[in-house]
C-alpha positions as CSV (number, residue, x, y, z in Angstrom):
1,M,0.0,0.0,0.0
2,E,1.3,3.4,-0.8
3,K,2.8,5.4,2.1
4,F,0.2,8.1,2.0
5,L,-2.7,5.7,2.3
6,C,-1.0,3.7,5.0
7,D,-0.4,6.9,7.1
8,F,-3.9,8.1,6.4
9,L,-5.5,4.7,7.4
10,I,-3.4,4.4,10.6
11,S,-4.2,7.9,11.6
12,F,-7.9,7.3,10.9
13,L,-7.9,4.1,12.8
14,C,-6.1,5.7,15.7
15,D,-8.7,8.5,15.9
16,L,-11.5,5.9,15.8
17,L,-10.0,3.7,18.5
18,M,-9.3,6.8,20.7
19,E,-13.0,7.7,20.4
20,I,-13.9,4.1,21.4
21,L,-11.5,4.2,24.4
22,K,-12.9,7.5,25.6
23,K,-16.5,6.2,25.4
24,G,-15.4,3.3,27.7
25,V,-16.4,0.6,25.2
26,K,-15.4,-2.9,26.4
27,W,-12.1,-3.9,24.7
28,T,-13.3,-7.0,22.9
29,A,-13.3,-8.0,19.3
30,E,-17.1,-8.2,19.3
31,E,-17.5,-4.7,20.7
32,L,-14.9,-3.2,18.4
33,S,-16.5,-4.9,15.4
34,R,-19.9,-3.5,16.4
35,E,-18.5,0.0,17.0
36,T,-16.4,0.2,13.8
37,N,-18.2,-2.2,11.4
38,Y,-14.7,-3.6,10.7
39,P,-14.4,-7.4,10.2
40,Y,-14.3,-9.5,13.4
41,N,-10.9,-10.9,12.6
42,S,-9.3,-7.5,12.2
43,C,-10.8,-6.5,15.5
44,K,-9.6,-9.6,17.1
45,E,-6.0,-8.7,16.0
46,I,-6.4,-5.2,17.4
47,V,-7.6,-6.5,20.8
48,S,-4.8,-9.1,20.9
49,K,-2.0,-6.6,20.1
50,I,-3.2,-3.3,21.7
51,N,-3.2,-2.9,25.4
52,P,-5.6,-0.1,26.4
53,D,-4.2,0.1,29.9
54,M,-0.9,1.4,28.3
55,I,-2.6,4.2,26.4
56,E,-2.7,7.6,27.9
57,N,-2.9,9.6,24.6
58,K,-3.0,9.3,20.9
59,D,0.8,8.9,20.6
60,D,0.7,5.8,22.9
61,L,-1.9,4.2,20.7
62,L,0.0,5.1,17.5
63,S,3.1,3.6,18.9
64,Q,1.3,0.3,19.6
65,L,-0.5,0.3,16.2
66,N,2.8,0.8,14.4
67,K,4.0,-2.4,15.9
68,T,1.2,-4.5,14.3
69,H,-0.1,-5.4,10.9
70,V,-3.6,-4.2,11.6
71,V,-3.6,-1.6,8.8
72,D,-2.6,-4.3,6.3
73,S,-5.3,-6.6,7.7
74,L,-7.9,-3.9,7.4
75,R,-6.7,-3.0,3.9
76,N,-7.2,-6.6,2.8
77,D,-10.3,-7.5,4.8
78,Y,-12.4,-4.3,4.7
79,Y,-11.1,-1.6,2.3
80,K,-10.9,-2.9,-1.2
81,T,-10.2,0.5,-2.8
82,N,-8.6,3.8,-1.9
83,F,-11.9,5.4,-2.7
84,S,-13.6,3.4,0.2
85,I,-10.9,4.6,2.7
86,R,-11.6,8.2,1.8
87,L,-15.3,7.7,1.7
88,D,-15.2,6.2,5.2
89,Y,-13.2,9.2,6.4
90,I,-15.9,11.6,5.0
91,I,-18.6,9.6,6.8
92,R,-16.7,9.7,10.1
93,K,-16.3,13.5,9.7
94,I,-20.0,14.0,9.0
95,K,-20.8,11.8,12.0
96,E,-19.1,14.4,14.2
97,C,-22.1,16.7,13.5
98,I,-24.8,14.1,12.5
99,P,-24.4,11.0,14.6
100,E,-26.8,8.9,12.5
101,A,-24.7,9.4,9.3
102,N,-23.6,6.2,7.7
103,I,-23.2,4.9,4.1
104,E,-26.9,4.4,3.6
105,W,-27.6,7.9,4.9
106,L,-25.0,9.5,2.7
107,S,-26.2,7.5,-0.4
108,Y,-29.7,8.9,0.2
109,K,-28.5,12.5,0.8
110,I,-26.6,12.6,-2.4
111,G,-29.4,11.1,-4.4
112,L,-28.1,7.6,-5.2
113,K,-30.7,4.9,-6.0
114,S,-29.0,2.5,-3.6
115,S,-26.2,2.4,-1.1
116,N,-24.8,-0.5,-3.1
117,E,-23.5,2.1,-5.6
118,L,-21.0,3.0,-2.9
119,L,-20.7,-0.3,-1.0
120,K,-19.4,-2.1,-3.9
121,Y,-16.1,-0.2,-3.6
122,Y,-15.6,-1.8,-0.2
123,R,-16.2,-5.3,-1.6
124,V,-14.5,-5.3,-5.0
125,P,-10.9,-4.2,-5.6
126,E,-11.9,-1.9,-8.5
127,E,-11.7,1.9,-8.2
128,P,-14.7,3.9,-9.5
129,T,-14.4,5.9,-12.7
130,F,-13.2,9.4,-12.5
131,D,-16.6,10.6,-13.7
132,F,-18.3,8.7,-10.8
133,I,-15.8,10.2,-8.4
134,D,-16.3,13.7,-9.8
135,D,-20.1,13.4,-9.4
136,I,-19.8,12.1,-5.8
137,A,-17.3,14.8,-4.9
138,N,-19.5,17.6,-6.3
139,K,-22.5,16.2,-4.4
140,I,-20.6,15.9,-1.2
141,G,-18.8,19.2,-1.6
142,V,-15.2,18.1,-1.6
143,K,-12.4,18.4,-4.2
144,S,-12.5,15.5,-6.7
145,N,-8.7,15.4,-6.6
146,W,-8.9,14.6,-2.9
147,L,-11.5,11.9,-3.5
148,Q,-9.6,10.5,-6.5
149,F,-6.0,10.7,-5.4
150,G,-5.9,11.9,-1.7
151,E,-4.4,15.2,-2.7
152,D,-4.6,17.7,0.2
153,D,-7.9,19.5,0.8
154,R,-7.2,21.6,3.8
155,N,-10.8,22.8,4.0
156,L,-12.4,19.4,3.9
157,R,-13.9,19.5,7.5
158,R,-15.4,23.0,7.0
159,K,-16.8,22.0,3.6
160,L,-18.5,18.9,5.0
161,R,-20.0,20.9,7.9
162,R,-21.4,23.5,5.5
163,K,-22.8,20.9,3.2
164,F,-24.4,18.6,5.8
């Protein structure tokens, strides 16, 4: 996996796990899988390799995550495309303001006929066409270059808040 995506995914995972730790969710594979929607086996690896008692801050968690293969596991088991990683990031950012946001909610909000139009990029290792990405980016309100290639979009959070 390219370095940018690996760094992006590990940072994203770290933020997600820190939220879960702050909420006091029981540190089991079942609970992590329920909270994150990640595959049970990936969550089992996280639980077996990460010691929540040794985490006081995000840097402690990052240090533990960097000693595992969790990111590779998630990349293989859950995220089949770079598009799906970025889409998940967008959904997580929207959830900060709209807790009920998920892929079905986003699909409805942007006028897709079915959430399967987005879900397939989590299941099949085939990136969407640039035209599809441009259309989704315009509807969400982000730069298509960011959604296509991960190029920096410094105003992403503000754009999402304004749009949703």
